[in-house]
Biotite code that builds the C-alpha atoms (Angstrom):
import biotite.structure as struc

atoms = struc.array([
    struc.Atom([11.012, -13.868, -3.772], chain_id="A", res_id=1, res_name="MET", atom_name="CA", element="C"),
    struc.Atom([14.012, -11.398, -3.567], chain_id="A", res_id=2, res_name="LYS", atom_name="CA", element="C"),
    struc.Atom([13.550, -8.209, -4.728], chain_id="A", res_id=3, res_name="LYS", atom_name="CA", element="C"),
    struc.Atom([16.035, -5.465, -4.645], chain_id="A", res_id=4, res_name="TYR", atom_name="CA", element="C"),
    struc.Atom([15.830, -1.993, -4.471], chain_id="A", res_id=5, res_name="VAL", atom_name="CA", element="C"),
    struc.Atom([18.229, 0.398, -5.499], chain_id="A", res_id=6, res_name="PHE", atom_name="CA", element="C"),
    struc.Atom([19.579, 3.589, -3.689], chain_id="A", res_id=7, res_name="LEU", atom_name="CA", element="C"),
    struc.Atom([20.248, 6.220, -6.293], chain_id="A", res_id=8, res_name="PHE", atom_name="CA", element="C"),
    struc.Atom([22.906, 8.763, -5.218], chain_id="A", res_id=9, res_name="SER", atom_name="CA", element="C"),
    struc.Atom([21.368, 11.697, -5.864], chain_id="A", res_id=10, res_name="PHE", atom_name="CA", element="C"),
    struc.Atom([22.084, 14.741, -3.513], chain_id="A", res_id=11, res_name="ILE", atom_name="CA", element="C"),
    struc.Atom([18.962, 14.132, -1.409], chain_id="A", res_id=12, res_name="PHE", atom_name="CA", element="C"),
    struc.Atom([20.139, 10.216, -0.660], chain_id="A", res_id=13, res_name="PHE", atom_name="CA", element="C"),
    struc.Atom([22.399, 9.459, 1.912], chain_id="A", res_id=14, res_name="LEU", atom_name="CA", element="C"),
    struc.Atom([26.342, 10.411, 1.815], chain_id="A", res_id=15, res_name="SER", atom_name="CA", element="C"),
    struc.Atom([28.721, 9.330, 3.865], chain_id="A", res_id=16, res_name="CYS", atom_name="CA", element="C"),
    struc.Atom([31.614, 11.299, 2.612], chain_id="A", res_id=17, res_name="SER", atom_name="CA", element="C"),
    struc.Atom([33.800, 13.246, 5.637], chain_id="A", res_id=18, res_name="GLU", atom_name="CA", element="C"),
    struc.Atom([34.190, 16.837, 5.842], chain_id="A", res_id=19, res_name="ASN", atom_name="CA", element="C"),
    struc.Atom([36.962, 18.878, 6.972], chain_id="A", res_id=20, res_name="GLU", atom_name="CA", element="C"),
    struc.Atom([35.872, 18.859, 10.677], chain_id="A", res_id=21, res_name="ASP", atom_name="CA", element="C"),
    struc.Atom([35.689, 15.137, 10.189], chain_id="A", res_id=22, res_name="ASN", atom_name="CA", element="C"),
    struc.Atom([31.819, 15.095, 10.994], chain_id="A", res_id=23, res_name="SER", atom_name="CA", element="C"),
    struc.Atom([29.239, 12.581, 9.163], chain_id="A", res_id=24, res_name="LEU", atom_name="CA", element="C"),
    struc.Atom([26.864, 14.126, 6.553], chain_id="A", res_id=25, res_name="THR", atom_name="CA", element="C"),
    struc.Atom([23.252, 13.618, 7.696], chain_id="A", res_id=26, res_name="GLN", atom_name="CA", element="C"),
    struc.Atom([20.820, 13.099, 4.636], chain_id="A", res_id=27, res_name="MET", atom_name="CA", element="C"),
    struc.Atom([17.612, 12.226, 6.187], chain_id="A", res_id=28, res_name="GLY", atom_name="CA", element="C"),
    struc.Atom([15.723, 9.654, 4.461], chain_id="A", res_id=29, res_name="ARG", atom_name="CA", element="C"),
    struc.Atom([17.355, 7.525, 1.781], chain_id="A", res_id=30, res_name="VAL", atom_name="CA", element="C"),
    struc.Atom([14.521, 5.216, 0.523], chain_id="A", res_id=31, res_name="ALA", atom_name="CA", element="C"),
    struc.Atom([10.861, 4.156, 1.109], chain_id="A", res_id=32, res_name="GLU", atom_name="CA", element="C"),
    struc.Atom([10.177, 0.585, 0.269], chain_id="A", res_id=33, res_name="ILE", atom_name="CA", element="C"),
    struc.Atom([6.003, -0.341, 0.175], chain_id="A", res_id=34, res_name="SER", atom_name="CA", element="C"),
    struc.Atom([5.349, -4.145, -0.035], chain_id="A", res_id=35, res_name="LEU", atom_name="CA", element="C"),
    struc.Atom([1.671, -6.063, -0.201], chain_id="A", res_id=36, res_name="ASP", atom_name="CA", element="C"),
    struc.Atom([1.062, -8.618, 2.586], chain_id="A", res_id=37, res_name="TYR", atom_name="CA", element="C"),
    struc.Atom([3.429, -11.798, 1.881], chain_id="A", res_id=38, res_name="THR", atom_name="CA", element="C"),
    struc.Atom([6.442, -12.597, 3.050], chain_id="A", res_id=39, res_name="GLU", atom_name="CA", element="C"),
    struc.Atom([9.984, -11.409, 1.134], chain_id="A", res_id=40, res_name="GLN", atom_name="CA", element="C"),
    struc.Atom([13.570, -10.952, 1.530], chain_id="A", res_id=41, res_name="SER", atom_name="CA", element="C"),
    struc.Atom([14.686, -7.599, 0.270], chain_id="A", res_id=42, res_name="LEU", atom_name="CA", element="C"),
    struc.Atom([18.339, -6.382, -0.804], chain_id="A", res_id=43, res_name="SER", atom_name="CA", element="C"),
    struc.Atom([18.965, -2.725, -0.935], chain_id="A", res_id=44, res_name="VAL", atom_name="CA", element="C"),
    struc.Atom([21.890, -1.419, -2.970], chain_id="A", res_id=45, res_name="THR", atom_name="CA", element="C"),
    struc.Atom([24.071, 0.981, -0.951], chain_id="A", res_id=46, res_name="ILE", atom_name="CA", element="C"),
    struc.Atom([25.544, 4.175, -3.328], chain_id="A", res_id=47, res_name="PRO", atom_name="CA", element="C"),
    struc.Atom([29.245, 4.413, -3.906], chain_id="A", res_id=48, res_name="PRO", atom_name="CA", element="C"),
    struc.Atom([29.440, 6.953, -0.938], chain_id="A", res_id=49, res_name="GLN", atom_name="CA", element="C"),
    struc.Atom([28.619, 4.325, 1.235], chain_id="A", res_id=50, res_name="LEU", atom_name="CA", element="C"),
    struc.Atom([30.855, 1.631, 0.128], chain_id="A", res_id=51, res_name="ASN", atom_name="CA", element="C"),
    struc.Atom([34.101, 1.963, 1.881], chain_id="A", res_id=52, res_name="GLU", atom_name="CA", element="C"),
    struc.Atom([32.260, 2.632, 5.121], chain_id="A", res_id=53, res_name="GLN", atom_name="CA", element="C"),
    struc.Atom([31.146, 0.230, 8.268], chain_id="A", res_id=54, res_name="ASP", atom_name="CA", element="C"),
    struc.Atom([27.273, 1.044, 8.538], chain_id="A", res_id=55, res_name="ILE", atom_name="CA", element="C"),
    struc.Atom([25.088, -0.084, 11.273], chain_id="A", res_id=56, res_name="ILE", atom_name="CA", element="C"),
    struc.Atom([21.738, -0.697, 11.250], chain_id="A", res_id=57, res_name="CYS", atom_name="CA", element="C"),
    struc.Atom([19.109, -0.439, 14.079], chain_id="A", res_id=58, res_name="ASN", atom_name="CA", element="C"),
    struc.Atom([15.191, -0.617, 13.966], chain_id="A", res_id=59, res_name="LEU", atom_name="CA", element="C"),
    struc.Atom([13.527, 2.350, 15.483], chain_id="A", res_id=60, res_name="ARG", atom_name="CA", element="C"),
    struc.Atom([10.517, 0.640, 16.705], chain_id="A", res_id=61, res_name="HIS", atom_name="CA", element="C"),
    struc.Atom([11.899, -2.933, 16.959], chain_id="A", res_id=62, res_name="ASP", atom_name="CA", element="C"),
    struc.Atom([9.173, -4.227, 15.012], chain_id="A", res_id=63, res_name="SER", atom_name="CA", element="C"),
    struc.Atom([9.408, -8.433, 15.353], chain_id="A", res_id=64, res_name="TYR", atom_name="CA", element="C"),
    struc.Atom([8.334, -8.502, 11.590], chain_id="A", res_id=65, res_name="TRP", atom_name="CA", element="C"),
    struc.Atom([11.978, -7.199, 10.302], chain_id="A", res_id=66, res_name="ILE", atom_name="CA", element="C"),
    struc.Atom([14.487, -9.681, 10.995], chain_id="A", res_id=67, res_name="ASN", atom_name="CA", element="C"),
    struc.Atom([17.834, -10.738, 9.854], chain_id="A", res_id=68, res_name="ASP", atom_name="CA", element="C"),
    struc.Atom([19.106, -7.014, 8.756], chain_id="A", res_id=69, res_name="ILE", atom_name="CA", element="C"),
    struc.Atom([22.446, -7.314, 7.398], chain_id="A", res_id=70, res_name="LEU", atom_name="CA", element="C"),
    struc.Atom([24.888, -4.696, 6.385], chain_id="A", res_id=71, res_name="ALA", atom_name="CA", element="C"),
    struc.Atom([28.000, -5.299, 3.701], chain_id="A", res_id=72, res_name="SER", atom_name="CA", element="C"),
    struc.Atom([29.621, -2.985, 1.883], chain_id="A", res_id=73, res_name="LYS", atom_name="CA", element="C"),
    struc.Atom([27.488, -3.284, -1.064], chain_id="A", res_id=74, res_name="GLU", atom_name="CA", element="C"),
    struc.Atom([24.022, -4.107, 0.099], chain_id="A", res_id=75, res_name="HIS", atom_name="CA", element="C"),
    struc.Atom([21.441, -3.881, 3.360], chain_id="A", res_id=76, res_name="ILE", atom_name="CA", element="C"),
    struc.Atom([19.753, -7.022, 3.522], chain_id="A", res_id=77, res_name="LYS", atom_name="CA", element="C"),
    struc.Atom([16.617, -7.643, 5.804], chain_id="A", res_id=78, res_name="PHE", atom_name="CA", element="C"),
    struc.Atom([13.434, -10.175, 5.941], chain_id="A", res_id=79, res_name="HIS", atom_name="CA", element="C"),
    struc.Atom([10.246, -8.886, 6.288], chain_id="A", res_id=80, res_name="VAL", atom_name="CA", element="C"),
    struc.Atom([7.566, -11.600, 7.483], chain_id="A", res_id=81, res_name="GLU", atom_name="CA", element="C"),
    struc.Atom([3.715, -12.167, 6.347], chain_id="A", res_id=82, res_name="LEU", atom_name="CA", element="C"),
    struc.Atom([1.740, -9.583, 7.484], chain_id="A", res_id=83, res_name="ASN", atom_name="CA", element="C"),
    struc.Atom([-1.638, -11.607, 8.756], chain_id="A", res_id=84, res_name="SER", atom_name="CA", element="C"),
    struc.Atom([-3.192, -8.569, 10.880], chain_id="A", res_id=85, res_name="ASP", atom_name="CA", element="C"),
    struc.Atom([-6.142, -7.288, 8.646], chain_id="A", res_id=86, res_name="ARG", atom_name="CA", element="C"),
    struc.Atom([-7.409, -4.906, 11.577], chain_id="A", res_id=87, res_name="SER", atom_name="CA", element="C"),
    struc.Atom([-5.187, -2.015, 10.507], chain_id="A", res_id=88, res_name="LYS", atom_name="CA", element="C"),
    struc.Atom([-4.587, -0.978, 7.016], chain_id="A", res_id=89, res_name="GLY", atom_name="CA", element="C"),
    struc.Atom([-0.603, -1.176, 7.270], chain_id="A", res_id=90, res_name="TYR", atom_name="CA", element="C"),
    struc.Atom([2.261, -1.161, 9.602], chain_id="A", res_id=91, res_name="ARG", atom_name="CA", element="C"),
    struc.Atom([5.689, 0.333, 9.276], chain_id="A", res_id=92, res_name="SER", atom_name="CA", element="C"),
    struc.Atom([9.079, 0.701, 10.783], chain_id="A", res_id=93, res_name="ASP", atom_name="CA", element="C"),
    struc.Atom([12.335, 2.536, 9.895], chain_id="A", res_id=94, res_name="THR", atom_name="CA", element="C"),
    struc.Atom([15.788, 1.001, 9.932], chain_id="A", res_id=95, res_name="ILE", atom_name="CA", element="C"),
    struc.Atom([18.154, 3.436, 10.697], chain_id="A", res_id=96, res_name="ASP", atom_name="CA", element="C"),
    struc.Atom([21.740, 3.735, 9.496], chain_id="A", res_id=97, res_name="LEU", atom_name="CA", element="C"),
    struc.Atom([24.905, 4.363, 11.689], chain_id="A", res_id=98, res_name="PHE", atom_name="CA", element="C"),
    struc.Atom([28.188, 5.558, 10.706], chain_id="A", res_id=99, res_name="CYS", atom_name="CA", element="C"),
    struc.Atom([30.590, 6.007, 13.323], chain_id="A", res_id=100, res_name="LYS", atom_name="CA", element="C"),
    struc.Atom([27.842, 6.250, 15.542], chain_id="A", res_id=101, res_name="GLY", atom_name="CA", element="C"),
    struc.Atom([26.202, 8.964, 13.847], chain_id="A", res_id=102, res_name="VAL", atom_name="CA", element="C"),
    struc.Atom([22.847, 8.661, 12.192], chain_id="A", res_id=103, res_name="ASN", atom_name="CA", element="C"),
    struc.Atom([23.312, 9.342, 8.292], chain_id="A", res_id=104, res_name="VAL", atom_name="CA", element="C"),
    struc.Atom([19.831, 8.284, 7.366], chain_id="A", res_id=105, res_name="GLY", atom_name="CA", element="C"),
    struc.Atom([16.908, 5.723, 7.413], chain_id="A", res_id=106, res_name="TYR", atom_name="CA", element="C"),
    struc.Atom([14.980, 3.359, 5.058], chain_id="A", res_id=107, res_name="ILE", atom_name="CA", element="C"),
    struc.Atom([11.345, 3.986, 5.750], chain_id="A", res_id=108, res_name="GLU", atom_name="CA", element="C"),
    struc.Atom([9.483, -0.021, 5.591], chain_id="A", res_id=109, res_name="VAL", atom_name="CA", element="C"),
    struc.Atom([5.785, -0.379, 4.718], chain_id="A", res_id=110, res_name="TYR", atom_name="CA", element="C"),
    struc.Atom([3.755, -3.745, 4.304], chain_id="A", res_id=111, res_name="GLN", atom_name="CA", element="C"),
    struc.Atom([0.043, -3.143, 3.660], chain_id="A", res_id=112, res_name="ALA", atom_name="CA", element="C"),
    struc.Atom([-2.118, -5.712, 5.122], chain_id="A", res_id=113, res_name="ARG", atom_name="CA", element="C"),
    struc.Atom([-4.067, -8.671, 2.577], chain_id="A", res_id=114, res_name="HIS", atom_name="CA", element="C"),
    struc.Atom([-5.782, -6.829, 0.146], chain_id="A", res_id=115, res_name="PRO", atom_name="CA", element="C"),
    struc.Atom([-8.991, -9.108, 0.668], chain_id="A", res_id=116, res_name="MET", atom_name="CA", element="C"),
    struc.Atom([-11.568, -8.302, 3.476], chain_id="A", res_id=117, res_name="SER", atom_name="CA", element="C"),
    struc.Atom([-12.374, -11.080, 5.898], chain_id="A", res_id=118, res_name="LEU", atom_name="CA", element="C"),
    struc.Atom([-15.958, -9.778, 5.971], chain_id="A", res_id=119, res_name="GLN", atom_name="CA", element="C"),
    struc.Atom([-18.844, -8.435, 3.493], chain_id="A", res_id=120, res_name="LYS", atom_name="CA", element="C"),
    struc.Atom([-18.936, -4.537, 3.284], chain_id="A", res_id=121, res_name="LEU", atom_name="CA", element="C"),
    struc.Atom([-21.327, -2.174, 2.231], chain_id="A", res_id=122, res_name="THR", atom_name="CA", element="C"),
    struc.Atom([-20.246, 0.148, -0.576], chain_id="A", res_id=123, res_name="TRP", atom_name="CA", element="C"),
    struc.Atom([-21.714, 3.513, 1.104], chain_id="A", res_id=124, res_name="GLY", atom_name="CA", element="C"),
    struc.Atom([-24.896, 5.770, 1.062], chain_id="A", res_id=125, res_name="PRO", atom_name="CA", element="C"),
    struc.Atom([-27.322, 6.314, -1.336], chain_id="A", res_id=126, res_name="ASP", atom_name="CA", element="C"),
    struc.Atom([-25.958, 9.397, -3.046], chain_id="A", res_id=127, res_name="ILE", atom_name="CA", element="C"),
    struc.Atom([-24.483, 10.433, -6.734], chain_id="A", res_id=128, res_name="LEU", atom_name="CA", element="C"),
    struc.Atom([-20.621, 10.795, -6.610], chain_id="A", res_id=129, res_name="LEU", atom_name="CA", element="C"),
    struc.Atom([-20.581, 11.101, -10.569], chain_id="A", res_id=130, res_name="SER", atom_name="CA", element="C"),
    struc.Atom([-17.047, 9.121, -10.278], chain_id="A", res_id=131, res_name="LEU", atom_name="CA", element="C"),
    struc.Atom([-15.598, 8.669, -13.496], chain_id="A", res_id=132, res_name="PRO", atom_name="CA", element="C"),
    struc.Atom([-15.966, 5.566, -14.577], chain_id="A", res_id=133, res_name="LYS", atom_name="CA", element="C"),
    struc.Atom([-13.146, 3.080, -15.984], chain_id="A", res_id=134, res_name="GLY", atom_name="CA", element="C"),
    struc.Atom([-10.478, 4.058, -13.566], chain_id="A", res_id=135, res_name="ASP", atom_name="CA", element="C"),
    struc.Atom([-10.617, 2.703, -10.187], chain_id="A", res_id=136, res_name="GLY", atom_name="CA", element="C"),
    struc.Atom([-7.812, 4.548, -8.942], chain_id="A", res_id=137, res_name="LYS", atom_name="CA", element="C"),
    struc.Atom([-9.462, 8.211, -9.639], chain_id="A", res_id=138, res_name="LYS", atom_name="CA", element="C"),
    struc.Atom([-12.581, 6.839, -8.611], chain_id="A", res_id=139, res_name="GLU", atom_name="CA", element="C"),
    struc.Atom([-10.938, 5.868, -4.988], chain_id="A", res_id=140, res_name="THR", atom_name="CA", element="C"),
    struc.Atom([-8.821, 9.543, -5.021], chain_id="A", res_id=141, res_name="GLU", atom_name="CA", element="C"),
    struc.Atom([-12.116, 11.150, -5.742], chain_id="A", res_id=142, res_name="MET", atom_name="CA", element="C"),
    struc.Atom([-13.892, 9.162, -3.156], chain_id="A", res_id=143, res_name="LEU", atom_name="CA", element="C"),
    struc.Atom([-11.336, 10.221, -0.773], chain_id="A", res_id=144, res_name="TYR", atom_name="CA", element="C"),
    struc.Atom([-10.833, 14.197, -1.475], chain_id="A", res_id=145, res_name="HIS", atom_name="CA", element="C"),
    struc.Atom([-14.902, 14.228, -1.029], chain_id="A", res_id=146, res_name="PHE", atom_name="CA", element="C"),
    struc.Atom([-14.712, 12.913, 2.035], chain_id="A", res_id=147, res_name="CYS", atom_name="CA", element="C"),
    struc.Atom([-11.961, 14.808, 3.399], chain_id="A", res_id=148, res_name="LYS", atom_name="CA", element="C"),
    struc.Atom([-13.842, 17.987, 1.914], chain_id="A", res_id=149, res_name="ASN", atom_name="CA", element="C"),
    struc.Atom([-17.202, 17.580, 2.809], chain_id="A", res_id=150, res_name="SER", atom_name="CA", element="C"),
    struc.Atom([-17.149, 19.860, 6.015], chain_id="A", res_id=151, res_name="ASP", atom_name="CA", element="C"),
    struc.Atom([-17.979, 16.706, 8.175], chain_id="A", res_id=152, res_name="GLY", atom_name="CA", element="C"),
    struc.Atom([-20.947, 15.752, 6.498], chain_id="A", res_id=153, res_name="ARG", atom_name="CA", element="C"),
    struc.Atom([-19.459, 12.630, 5.200], chain_id="A", res_id=154, res_name="TYR", atom_name="CA", element="C"),
    struc.Atom([-16.190, 10.285, 6.370], chain_id="A", res_id=155, res_name="SER", atom_name="CA", element="C"),
    struc.Atom([-14.432, 7.198, 4.958], chain_id="A", res_id=156, res_name="LEU", atom_name="CA", element="C"),
    struc.Atom([-16.271, 5.502, 7.486], chain_id="A", res_id=157, res_name="SER", atom_name="CA", element="C"),
    struc.Atom([-19.066, 5.786, 5.456], chain_id="A", res_id=158, res_name="ASP", atom_name="CA", element="C"),
    struc.Atom([-17.954, 4.283, 2.423], chain_id="A", res_id=159, res_name="PHE", atom_name="CA", element="C"),
    struc.Atom([-16.574, 0.908, 4.172], chain_id="A", res_id=160, res_name="PRO", atom_name="CA", element="C"),
    struc.Atom([-15.767, -0.333, 0.733], chain_id="A", res_id=161, res_name="ALA", atom_name="CA", element="C"),
    struc.Atom([-13.096, 2.381, -0.101], chain_id="A", res_id=162, res_name="PHE", atom_name="CA", element="C"),
    struc.Atom([-12.424, 2.656, 3.271], chain_id="A", res_id=163, res_name="ALA", atom_name="CA", element="C"),
    struc.Atom([-10.694, -0.945, 3.225], chain_id="A", res_id=164, res_name="TYR", atom_name="CA", element="C"),
    struc.Atom([-8.438, 0.247, 0.463], chain_id="A", res_id=165, res_name="CYS", atom_name="CA", element="C"),
    struc.Atom([-7.520, 3.541, 1.211], chain_id="A", res_id=166, res_name="ILE", atom_name="CA", element="C"),
    struc.Atom([-6.488, 2.481, 4.734], chain_id="A", res_id=167, res_name="GLU", atom_name="CA", element="C"),
    struc.Atom([-3.806, 0.094, 3.186], chain_id="A", res_id=168, res_name="MET", atom_name="CA", element="C"),
    struc.Atom([-1.827, 3.601, 1.498], chain_id="A", res_id=169, res_name="ASN", atom_name="CA", element="C"),
    struc.Atom([0.337, 4.950, 3.968], chain_id="A", res_id=170, res_name="HIS", atom_name="CA", element="C"),
    struc.Atom([0.549, 8.435, 2.176], chain_id="A", res_id=171, res_name="ASN", atom_name="CA", element="C"),
    struc.Atom([-3.272, 8.312, 0.610], chain_id="A", res_id=172, res_name="PRO", atom_name="CA", element="C"),
    struc.Atom([-3.230, 11.876, -0.024], chain_id="A", res_id=173, res_name="GLU", atom_name="CA", element="C"),
    struc.Atom([-0.076, 11.922, -2.283], chain_id="A", res_id=174, res_name="LYS", atom_name="CA", element="C"),
    struc.Atom([-0.263, 8.470, -3.572], chain_id="A", res_id=175, res_name="ASN", atom_name="CA", element="C"),
    struc.Atom([-3.224, 6.164, -3.821], chain_id="A", res_id=176, res_name="MET", atom_name="CA", element="C"),
    struc.Atom([-1.092, 3.023, -4.481], chain_id="A", res_id=177, res_name="GLU", atom_name="CA", element="C"),
    struc.Atom([-3.995, 0.611, -2.753], chain_id="A", res_id=178, res_name="TRP", atom_name="CA", element="C"),
    struc.Atom([-7.390, 0.876, -4.593], chain_id="A", res_id=179, res_name="TYR", atom_name="CA", element="C"),
    struc.Atom([-11.142, -0.486, -5.090], chain_id="A", res_id=180, res_name="LEU", atom_name="CA", element="C"),
    struc.Atom([-10.609, -1.610, -8.985], chain_id="A", res_id=181, res_name="PRO", atom_name="CA", element="C"),
    struc.Atom([-13.027, -0.502, -11.612], chain_id="A", res_id=182, res_name="SER", atom_name="CA", element="C"),
    struc.Atom([-15.999, -2.742, -13.110], chain_id="A", res_id=183, res_name="GLU", atom_name="CA", element="C"),
    struc.Atom([-14.477, -2.291, -16.547], chain_id="A", res_id=184, res_name="ARG", atom_name="CA", element="C"),
    struc.Atom([-10.659, -2.765, -15.199], chain_id="A", res_id=185, res_name="SER", atom_name="CA", element="C"),
    struc.Atom([-8.723, -6.270, -16.277], chain_id="A", res_id=186, res_name="GLU", atom_name="CA", element="C"),
    struc.Atom([-7.671, -6.207, -12.739], chain_id="A", res_id=187, res_name="LYS", atom_name="CA", element="C"),
    struc.Atom([-11.206, -6.446, -10.932], chain_id="A", res_id=188, res_name="TYR", atom_name="CA", element="C"),
    struc.Atom([-12.067, -9.165, -13.646], chain_id="A", res_id=189, res_name="ARG", atom_name="CA", element="C"),
    struc.Atom([-8.849, -11.122, -12.454], chain_id="A", res_id=190, res_name="GLU", atom_name="CA", element="C"),
    struc.Atom([-9.655, -10.865, -8.636], chain_id="A", res_id=191, res_name="VAL", atom_name="CA", element="C"),
    struc.Atom([-13.674, -11.996, -9.990], chain_id="A", res_id=192, res_name="SER", atom_name="CA", element="C"),
    struc.Atom([-12.044, -15.158, -11.859], chain_id="A", res_id=193, res_name="ASN", atom_name="CA", element="C"),
    struc.Atom([-9.291, -16.010, -9.603], chain_id="A", res_id=194, res_name="ASN", atom_name="CA", element="C"),
    struc.Atom([-11.272, -15.927, -6.102], chain_id="A", res_id=195, res_name="ASN", atom_name="CA", element="C"),
    struc.Atom([-14.506, -18.074, -6.805], chain_id="A", res_id=196, res_name="TYR", atom_name="CA", element="C"),
    struc.Atom([-17.142, -18.337, -4.847], chain_id="A", res_id=197, res_name="PRO", atom_name="CA", element="C"),
    struc.Atom([-16.711, -15.171, -3.674], chain_id="A", res_id=198, res_name="PHE", atom_name="CA", element="C"),
    struc.Atom([-18.550, -11.654, -4.970], chain_id="A", res_id=199, res_name="ASP", atom_name="CA", element="C"),
    struc.Atom([-17.069, -8.031, -4.909], chain_id="A", res_id=200, res_name="PHE", atom_name="CA", element="C"),
    struc.Atom([-17.034, -4.792, -4.818], chain_id="A", res_id=201, res_name="TRP", atom_name="CA", element="C"),
    struc.Atom([-16.715, -2.159, -8.097], chain_id="A", res_id=202, res_name="SER", atom_name="CA", element="C"),
    struc.Atom([-15.699, 1.397, -7.719], chain_id="A", res_id=203, res_name="SER", atom_name="CA", element="C"),
    struc.Atom([-17.956, 1.842, -10.522], chain_id="A", res_id=204, res_name="THR", atom_name="CA", element="C"),
    struc.Atom([-21.417, 3.426, -10.101], chain_id="A", res_id=205, res_name="GLU", atom_name="CA", element="C"),
    struc.Atom([-24.539, 3.102, -11.877], chain_id="A", res_id=206, res_name="TYR", atom_name="CA", element="C"),
    struc.Atom([-27.171, 4.938, -10.365], chain_id="A", res_id=207, res_name="SER", atom_name="CA", element="C"),
    struc.Atom([-27.622, 6.730, -7.102], chain_id="A", res_id=208, res_name="ARG", atom_name="CA", element="C"),
    struc.Atom([-27.956, 4.010, -5.501], chain_id="A", res_id=209, res_name="GLU", atom_name="CA", element="C"),
    struc.Atom([-26.758, 0.654, -7.274], chain_id="A", res_id=210, res_name="THR", atom_name="CA", element="C"),
    struc.Atom([-22.958, -0.152, -8.466], chain_id="A", res_id=211, res_name="VAL", atom_name="CA", element="C"),
    struc.Atom([-21.904, -2.056, -11.255], chain_id="A", res_id=212, res_name="ASP", atom_name="CA", element="C"),
    struc.Atom([-20.542, -5.642, -10.152], chain_id="A", res_id=213, res_name="ILE", atom_name="CA", element="C"),
    struc.Atom([-19.346, -9.251, -11.684], chain_id="A", res_id=214, res_name="ARG", atom_name="CA", element="C"),
    struc.Atom([-21.553, -11.585, -10.043], chain_id="A", res_id=215, res_name="LYS", atom_name="CA", element="C"),
    struc.Atom([-21.149, -15.501, -10.510], chain_id="A", res_id=216, res_name="TRP", atom_name="CA", element="C"),
    struc.Atom([-24.229, -17.139, -12.305], chain_id="A", res_id=217, res_name="ALA", atom_name="CA", element="C"),
    struc.Atom([-26.408, -19.601, -10.792], chain_id="A", res_id=218, res_name="SER", atom_name="CA", element="C"),
    struc.Atom([-24.043, -22.700, -12.732], chain_id="A", res_id=219, res_name="ASN", atom_name="CA", element="C"),
    struc.Atom([-20.881, -21.385, -11.389], chain_id="A", res_id=220, res_name="ASN", atom_name="CA", element="C"),
    struc.Atom([-19.190, -21.086, -14.855], chain_id="A", res_id=221, res_name="GLU", atom_name="CA", element="C"),
    struc.Atom([-19.386, -17.521, -15.772], chain_id="A", res_id=222, res_name="GLN", atom_name="CA", element="C"),
    struc.Atom([-20.009, -14.079, -14.516], chain_id="A", res_id=223, res_name="HIS", atom_name="CA", element="C"),
    struc.Atom([-22.841, -11.607, -15.110], chain_id="A", res_id=224, res_name="LEU", atom_name="CA", element="C"),
    struc.Atom([-22.693, -8.171, -14.508], chain_id="A", res_id=225, res_name="THR", atom_name="CA", element="C"),
    struc.Atom([-25.469, -6.910, -12.344], chain_id="A", res_id=226, res_name="ILE", atom_name="CA", element="C"),
    struc.Atom([-26.116, -3.513, -10.393], chain_id="A", res_id=227, res_name="ALA", atom_name="CA", element="C"),
    struc.Atom([-25.820, -4.295, -6.993], chain_id="A", res_id=228, res_name="ALA", atom_name="CA", element="C"),
    struc.Atom([-27.619, -1.759, -4.014], chain_id="A", res_id=229, res_name="PHE", atom_name="CA", element="C"),
    struc.Atom([-25.080, 0.093, -2.384], chain_id="A", res_id=230, res_name="LYS", atom_name="CA", element="C"),
    struc.Atom([-26.221, -1.079, 1.190], chain_id="A", res_id=231, res_name="ASN", atom_name="CA", element="C"),
    struc.Atom([-25.975, -4.363, -0.299], chain_id="A", res_id=232, res_name="ASP", atom_name="CA", element="C"),
    struc.Atom([-22.758, -6.488, 1.143], chain_id="A", res_id=233, res_name="ARG", atom_name="CA", element="C"),
    struc.Atom([-20.129, -8.010, -0.905], chain_id="A", res_id=234, res_name="PHE", atom_name="CA", element="C"),
    struc.Atom([-16.295, -8.543, -0.446], chain_id="A", res_id=235, res_name="TYR", atom_name="CA", element="C"),
    struc.Atom([-13.344, -6.057, -0.970], chain_id="A", res_id=236, res_name="VAL", atom_name="CA", element="C"),
    struc.Atom([-10.342, -6.960, -2.926], chain_id="A", res_id=237, res_name="TYR", atom_name="CA", element="C"),
    struc.Atom([-7.781, -3.770, -2.599], chain_id="A", res_id=238, res_name="ALA", atom_name="CA", element="C"),
    struc.Atom([-5.612, -3.768, -5.787], chain_id="A", res_id=239, res_name="VAL", atom_name="CA", element="C"),
    struc.Atom([-2.710, -1.490, -7.157], chain_id="A", res_id=240, res_name="ARG", atom_name="CA", element="C"),
])
C-alpha cells in the first residue's frame, strides 16, 4: 500500500534556500514516520523550498530494510520491508538529506514489530493498580509511569503483557502509540474475534489478582468474558 507523508513548510521543517554568503540553512528533523510491521512503499512530498534543489539521500545506518530511495524535484520515495523480527519492539534508521554536499535535514523512520506475541505471557504480579477501566491507552500509560516512579520496586519486565506493547513505542514518554487494549474496547473485540482460537490479555483489571479477558467458549462459537488470574499465560496483541 502506497502512503504519502506530507512535509509542511513551517520554520522547523526543511529549508534549502541560500543566504547571502551562498550557504545552506540546516533545519534538523523534517519528518518522523512511524510504521507498523508490514511491507510498504512511501512517498514524502517535498516542500516548495526544495523543488528547485537537487537532493541526495543517504541512510545513516545503512539498514537493509529501507531501500529503493529515490529523490525527485517533488518527492522522496522509498520502500520498507516486512519486519519479521519480534525480539525487539521496533527498528529505526534515518534518511539524511543533502543539498550541495550540506546535510540540510533528515527523515526519521520507525517500524514496529508484529503486534502479536509469539509466546504466551503473564499479565503481572498480584497488586491492585486501580487502572482507569475502558481506556487501554490510558491504562498502559499509567502502568508505564507506575513502574518509572516506583523507585526500583517494579519494572516493565514485571508486567510482560504491557511490556510487549510499550517496547513497540520509540517514545512512550510522549506518545504511547502502541498499547494493550481494554476489554471494553472495540479494538480488543476485533483482535479476539479475528484471531481464533487464541485468547488475549486485556488491560482491564477485575481485582487484585485477576483481569477481564474474552475467552473462546468450548464450542468455539462465541466468546465469554472471564476473570483470568494475572499469573496465567495468554497471548498479547498490541493495538494503536
